[in-house]
DOZA-929850 format. One record per residue (C-alpha): residue number from 0; residue in one letter; chain; x, y, z. Coordinates in pm, whole numbers. Each point is the difference from the previous one (the first is absolute). Layout:
BEGIN
NODE:k:r:c:x:y:z
NODE:NUM:a:A:X:Y:Z
...
REM end
This chain:
BEGIN
NODE:k:r:c:x:y:z
NODE:0:m:A:958:-5819:-1729
NODE:1:p:A:-98:279:173
NODE:2:r:A:83:55:369
NODE:3:h:A:-132:195:255
NODE:4:n:A:206:150:291
NODE:5:k:A:-97:14:357
NODE:6:n:A:-208:365:-22
NODE:7:d:A:-214:-108:-292
NODE:8:i:A:-47:-315:189
NODE:9:f:A:-137:148:275
NODE:10:n:A:-212:251:-168
NODE:11:f:A:-195:-211:-190
NODE:12:l:A:-68:-164:329
NODE:13:s:A:-107:286:108
NODE:14:k:A:-335:15:-193
NODE:15:c:A:-72:-296:130
NODE:16:t:A:-398:-24:148
NODE:17:l:A:-149:-306:151
NODE:18:r:A:-269:73:-318
NODE:19:k:A:275:-37:-254
NODE:20:c:A:161:-335:158
NODE:21:w:A:-336:-133:57
NODE:22:n:A:-77:59:-390
NODE:23:a:A:393:-147:-117
NODE:24:l:A:-99:-307:255
NODE:25:k:A:-294:-61:-243
NODE:26:v:A:154:80:-377
NODE:27:l:A:312:-241:104
NODE:28:g:A:-223:-268:128
NODE:29:s:A:-238:76:-326
NODE:30:y:A:349:-85:-168
NODE:31:q:A:58:-292:160
NODE:32:l:A:-278:-156:-1
NODE:33:s:A:-48:85:-437
NODE:34:k:A:308:-169:-16
NODE:35:s:A:-56:-291:175
NODE:36:t:A:-339:-82:-151
NODE:37:g:A:72:144:-370
NODE:38:r:A:-364:222:-5
NODE:39:p:A:4:404:80
NODE:40:f:A:-37:70:320
NODE:41:m:A:-64:361:172
NODE:42:l:A:-25:174:379
NODE:43:g:A:118:331:46
NODE:44:l:A:103:299:-223
NODE:45:p:A:333:141:-159
NODE:46:l:A:277:44:190
NODE:47:s:A:205:165:-290
NODE:48:i:A:-130:237:-271
NODE:49:s:A:182:208:-296
NODE:50:v:A:-174:298:-65
NODE:51:e:A:59:168:-366
NODE:52:p:A:53:366:37
NODE:53:t:A:93:53:-380
NODE:54:t:A:68:-180:-268
NODE:55:a:A:204:296:-150
NODE:56:c:A:395:-49:6
NODE:57:n:A:296:250:-137
NODE:58:l:A:260:-289:-97
NODE:59:g:A:-84:-255:-258
NODE:60:c:A:142:-365:112
NODE:61:p:A:19:-282:-265
NODE:62:e:A:-222:-262:182
NODE:63:c:A:-240:240:138
NODE:64:p:A:-332:103:-108
NODE:65:s:A:5:336:173
NODE:66:g:A:303:99:-130
NODE:67:l:A:-62:-135:-352
NODE:68:k:A:-376:172:4
NODE:69:s:A:-138:-348:-84
NODE:70:f:A:-331:-52:183
NODE:71:t:A:-301:-120:-139
NODE:72:r:A:-178:66:303
NODE:73:p:A:-65:428:82
NODE:74:t:A:239:168:143
NODE:75:g:A:-39:306:258
NODE:76:t:A:69:140:376
NODE:77:i:A:-234:-180:301
NODE:78:k:A:-204:188:179
NODE:79:m:A:69:216:347
NODE:80:d:A:-355:-143:73
NODE:81:f:A:-11:-285:-73
NODE:82:f:A:299:-40:188
NODE:83:r:A:-85:80:322
NODE:84:q:A:-282:-198:-39
NODE:85:t:A:168:-328:-77
NODE:86:i:A:189:48:277
NODE:87:d:A:-257:105:225
NODE:88:a:A:-174:-319:-37
NODE:89:m:A:346:-231:-10
NODE:90:h:A:204:144:241
NODE:91:k:A:-97:-199:298
NODE:92:e:A:114:-322:-122
NODE:93:l:A:298:141:-215
NODE:94:f:A:345:-66:110
NODE:95:y:A:171:115:-334
NODE:96:l:A:-90:250:-239
NODE:97:s:A:239:25:-324
NODE:98:f:A:-26:351:-234
NODE:99:y:A:126:-179:-297
NODE:100:f:A:-142:-224:-303
NODE:101:q:A:61:201:-349
NODE:102:g:A:189:340:-29
NODE:103:e:A:142:237:221
NODE:104:p:A:-150:107:320
NODE:105:f:A:141:324:57
NODE:106:l:A:-164:140:-319
NODE:107:h:A:-342:-29:172
NODE:108:k:A:-26:363:155
NODE:109:g:A:-185:-126:271
NODE:110:f:A:236:-333:90
NODE:111:l:A:178:137:325
NODE:112:d:A:-374:74:115
NODE:113:m:A:-48:-327:-72
NODE:114:v:A:273:-159:229
NODE:115:r:A:-66:235:263
NODE:116:y:A:-393:-120:8
NODE:117:a:A:73:-350:36
NODE:118:s:A:288:17:252
NODE:119:s:A:-249:157:159
NODE:120:k:A:-210:-263:38
NODE:121:n:A:242:-238:154
NODE:122:m:A:132:-234:-281
NODE:123:y:A:364:-45:-180
NODE:124:t:A:29:226:-269
NODE:125:a:A:271:-68:-293
NODE:126:t:A:77:143:-385
NODE:127:s:A:214:-60:-295
NODE:128:t:A:161:266:-199
NODE:129:n:A:247:107:-239
NODE:130:a:A:104:249:234
NODE:131:h:A:17:324:-297
NODE:132:f:A:-271:165:245
NODE:133:l:A:156:7:329
NODE:134:t:A:89:385:-10
NODE:135:d:A:123:133:318
NODE:136:e:A:-329:110:60
NODE:137:n:A:-198:-377:-95
NODE:138:a:A:276:-175:215
NODE:139:r:A:-68:214:346
NODE:140:k:A:-394:-31:-106
NODE:141:t:A:17:-388:-27
NODE:142:i:A:194:-25:351
NODE:143:e:A:-286:211:142
NODE:144:s:A:-253:-214:-185
NODE:145:g:A:58:-321:249
NODE:146:l:A:111:-230:-321
NODE:147:d:A:126:-314:140
NODE:148:r:A:207:-124:-218
NODE:149:l:A:183:155:-343
NODE:150:i:A:85:-186:-262
NODE:151:i:A:277:193:-284
NODE:152:s:A:20:-178:-336
NODE:153:l:A:363:5:-75
NODE:154:d:A:145:-243:-286
NODE:155:g:A:299:106:-70
NODE:156:t:A:322:215:113
NODE:157:t:A:68:179:-272
NODE:158:q:A:-224:228:-199
NODE:159:e:A:106:-273:-304
NODE:160:t:A:-143:-261:82
NODE:161:y:A:-272:164:306
NODE:162:e:A:-146:118:-387
NODE:163:q:A:13:-370:-171
NODE:164:y:A:-315:-88:171
NODE:165:r:A:-164:325:166
NODE:166:r:A:15:161:-285
NODE:167:n:A:-27:377:8
NODE:168:g:A:124:15:369
NODE:169:q:A:275:172:133
NODE:170:m:A:203:-186:285
NODE:171:d:A:121:374:117
NODE:172:k:A:-377:71:68
NODE:173:v:A:-75:-354:166
NODE:174:l:A:371:66:260
NODE:175:e:A:-123:327:76
NODE:176:g:A:-331:-93:95
NODE:177:a:A:142:-277:241
NODE:178:r:A:187:243:190
NODE:179:n:A:-272:264:39
NODE:180:i:A:-184:-316:164
NODE:181:i:A:299:-103:186
NODE:182:k:A:85:353:188
NODE:183:w:A:-355:79:28
NODE:184:r:A:-80:-330:195
NODE:185:k:A:294:128:229
NODE:186:a:A:-111:350:24
NODE:187:l:A:-332:-58:89
NODE:188:n:A:148:-319:249
NODE:189:s:A:-224:-197:-156
NODE:190:k:A:-1:-431:21
NODE:191:t:A:-161:12:-338
NODE:192:p:A:-70:-90:-253
NODE:193:m:A:251:-242:-29
NODE:194:v:A:206:33:-352
NODE:195:v:A:66:-232:-222
NODE:196:f:A:207:-28:-368
NODE:197:q:A:-196:-216:-201
NODE:198:f:A:238:-188:-257
NODE:199:l:A:-142:-149:-313
NODE:200:v:A:245:-264:-146
NODE:201:v:A:-10:-14:-365
NODE:202:r:A:302:-80:-217
NODE:203:p:A:135:352:-59
NODE:204:n:A:40:94:378
NODE:205:e:A:72:-358:172
NODE:206:h:A:413:49:-24
NODE:207:q:A:-109:345:244
NODE:208:v:A:-164:-191:298
NODE:209:d:A:324:40:226
NODE:210:e:A:-13:326:-71
NODE:211:v:A:-346:110:92
NODE:212:r:A:35:-171:298
NODE:213:q:A:273:227:70
NODE:214:l:A:-172:298:-68
NODE:215:t:A:-232:-74:258
NODE:216:k:A:224:-12:276
NODE:217:e:A:123:303:-151
NODE:218:m:A:-301:164:-16
NODE:219:g:A:-167:-93:353
NODE:220:l:A:-291:-175:-165
NODE:221:d:A:-123:-319:199
NODE:222:d:A:-23:-256:-262
NODE:223:v:A:78:-130:-329
NODE:224:w:A:-222:-247:-119
NODE:225:f:A:39:-183:-352
NODE:226:k:A:-308:-61:-247
NODE:227:t:A:-1:-257:-252
NODE:228:a:A:-177:148:-320
NODE:229:q:A:-336:-131:-178
NODE:230:i:A:76:-76:-403
NODE:231:y:A:-360:20:-179
NODE:232:d:A:167:-200:-290
NODE:233:y:A:263:-185:200
NODE:234:h:A:14:-258:-287
NODE:235:n:A:130:253:-190
NODE:236:d:A:124:277:190
NODE:237:p:A:12:256:-234
NODE:238:n:A:154:335:257
NODE:239:r:A:294:-273:138
NODE:240:l:A:-59:94:336
NODE:241:i:A:11:-405:156
NODE:242:p:A:292:19:156
NODE:243:s:A:275:-278:-15
NODE:244:t:A:56:-31:395
NODE:245:e:A:-256:-236:58
NODE:246:q:A:-61:75:333
NODE:247:f:A:-152:320:-107
NODE:248:s:A:-205:-147:-293
NODE:249:r:A:-335:-69:44
NODE:250:y:A:21:-292:-275
NODE:251:r:A:191:-304:-117
NODE:252:k:A:53:-237:-324
NODE:253:d:A:-137:-318:66
NODE:254:a:A:86:-333:-151
NODE:255:a:A:-103:88:-376
NODE:256:g:A:217:353:65
NODE:257:q:A:-308:208:-18
NODE:258:t:A:-41:269:251
NODE:259:v:A:-289:-10:273
NODE:260:p:A:-57:168:357
NODE:261:k:A:230:-159:269
NODE:262:n:A:-321:-48:202
NODE:263:k:A:-153:-327:109
NODE:264:m:A:-367:199:12
NODE:265:p:A:-149:-218:225
NODE:266:n:A:-379:41:-65
NODE:267:h:A:-124:186:327
NODE:268:c:A:121:387:23
NODE:269:w:A:7:183:357
NODE:270:k:A:-59:313:-153
NODE:271:m:A:-318:-98:-133
NODE:272:w:A:-91:-56:385
NODE:273:h:A:142:301:126
NODE:274:s:A:36:314:-226
NODE:275:n:A:-118:139:-328
NODE:276:v:A:-1:294:-174
NODE:277:i:A:-249:362:-67
NODE:278:t:A:53:122:-321
NODE:279:w:A:12:428:-60
NODE:280:d:A:-331:-74:-151
NODE:281:a:A:-132:-202:324
NODE:282:k:A:7:-385:-114
NODE:283:v:A:129:-280:199
NODE:284:v:A:268:-231:-198
NODE:285:p:A:146:-306:157
NODE:286:c:A:374:128:26
NODE:287:c:A:218:222:-142
NODE:288:f:A:145:-211:-267
NODE:289:d:A:-336:87:-130
NODE:290:k:A:84:319:-179
NODE:291:d:A:-218:56:-285
NODE:292:a:A:-288:-84:273
NODE:293:q:A:-106:-307:-253
NODE:294:h:A:-155:-201:338
NODE:295:i:A:-182:244:142
NODE:296:i:A:-205:-120:299
NODE:297:g:A:-272:272:114
NODE:298:e:A:-33:388:-22
NODE:299:m:A:42:159:347
NODE:300:s:A:-209:272:-175
NODE:301:t:A:-333:-245:6
NODE:302:s:A:127:-213:246
NODE:303:g:A:177:-42:351
NODE:304:m:A:305:-225:19
NODE:305:k:A:-159:-264:285
NODE:306:e:A:-253:-55:-254
NODE:307:i:A:296:-56:-295
NODE:308:w:A:225:-173:228
NODE:309:e:A:-230:-243:42
NODE:310:s:A:-188:-4:-333
NODE:311:k:A:-70:-327:-179
NODE:312:k:A:223:162:-358
NODE:313:y:A:325:61:290
NODE:314:n:A:-56:-336:148
NODE:315:e:A:4:-141:-382
NODE:316:f:A:347:166:-92
NODE:317:r:A:71:-156:340
NODE:318:a:A:-72:-311:-71
NODE:319:k:A:83:-12:-367
NODE:320:l:A:370:89:123
NODE:321:m:A:-58:-277:243
NODE:322:r:A:-45:-224:-291
NODE:323:g:A:285:92:-239
NODE:324:r:A:199:308:53
NODE:325:k:A:217:6:-333
NODE:326:n:A:-364:12:-187
NODE:327:i:A:-17:370:137
NODE:328:d:A:163:238:-163
NODE:329:i:A:117:249:243
NODE:330:c:A:90:-365:291
NODE:331:s:A:201:-176:-344
NODE:332:n:A:285:321:68
NODE:333:c:A:-5:101:341
NODE:334:s:A:266:11:230
NODE:335:e:A:-162:-48:330
NODE:336:g:A:210:-215:202
NODE:337:l:A:348:56:-148
NODE:338:k:A:253:101:202
NODE:339:v:A:317:205:-134
NODE:340:w:A:248:67:320
NODE:341:s:A:128:375:-5
REM end
């Protein structure tokens, strides 16, 4: 599971203000009250949001709608003016801003300008990348942007293994990009970003878990995080991706021999009370599991986040989850709360 070094923790805490802390207390209190009463209640505003820079991606990963070009929703790139307006309206309450949903963030030409703008508003910024565009120049600009966390996807320690999931990818480019980042972080005497490899454990690469740990140390990254793979058709696993190592699998066999998610699926979810996702075209969806934006809660082109966050439609979604999480498609194959120790 993700760990955080001391520099990263202190950096995150440095973003705190009394206003943000008071908002966090209201949100946490709302969540606890909702759990105890079984009815959704909301005070405060989101503590965290994810913004989608673009739906475009250079890879073709088999369980990713972006890589497979299989979206039913519109695809495109976020407008800079809309992004700035969103941050201006929300930054006083926000602790955390993730620059990823679907797509490769570095394909947006203004991506690092967005990071720089958000960082200037005193919030913790993070992104996830396949690292194919971390050239020497981009690596330096990334450090200078003020980005707080950089997650680099590395799903294999050899090209043969890596490309079985990261199709069309080149592992040597990923390693080169990681080295560029570490080089410029040292050259610019910067404590940020925290740089981690994220290793999506699937059957073709599960034998390389120890190797990627060693590679992380040798390259001087801060950590390696292991992630379980979401499989859409997990009953059949057509791409044969579910690992045999139980520790790294999101799924298990039930008494009838059927493949089912490991999670106990309680009828509540912290994410519904503290965060959401804004797509490139200003749609608000409940969380990152709604990859095709099937559950649009509101549109920021016509409403503000406060109006959407406290809306009847949002509370109806929260209430539906509390009545039966397994009855919502994006919630029935969810890894929230599933720990994978690294």
